[in-house]
C-alpha positions, 0 to 999 in steps of 0.5 A: 348814141353820139351826135356824130352817129346821129348825123351819119344816120341822118345823112344816109337817109336824107336825099337832099343832104346827100345832094348838098354833100355832092355839091360841096365836093364840086364846090371844093374842087372848083375852089381848088382849081381856081386858086391853083389855076389848074387846067381841069374842071372843078367837078373832076377835082371834087370827084377825085376828092370824093373818090379818095375819101371813099377809098380811104374809108373816111366816107361811107358810100351810103352817105352819097348813094341816094344823092348820086342815084338821083342825080344820075336819074335826073341827068336829062334835066341838066341838058334842057338849057343846051337844047333851048340854046340850040332852038334860040340860035339857029346858026348851030344848025348850019354846017359848022354847027353840025360839025360841032354837034358831031364832035360833041356826040363823038366825044360823048360816045368816047367818054361813055365807052371809056367809062363802061370799059373801065367799070367793066375792067375794074368789076372783073378785077374786083371779082377775081380778087374777091374770089382769090 
């Protein structure tokens, strides 16, 4: 077996390597955004790059699946600093802070609903074309 096949097999089994690979896509996207002064977050560009590589078949889904599942499962940990900031800054609980919180909540709900509808539509499209 070649070294490349061993590396792919190791990547498919190693959670930490998959998380590092996903972080590398984020970092690459961030570097692109900074160097080109693009008005989008680096993480979005990194995920577009990842999606492109997956769609082209240059990267196997199994190479990032475990890492992505882990990051999604532990997503709550990424919000802990925001909660601590609210506790430290009581002004966020003022009427203006509550308005900001409502906008954040409404924006989050819109993103979640849009994502769910997009996934549902693509799933239905894929099922229609898989059966046809």
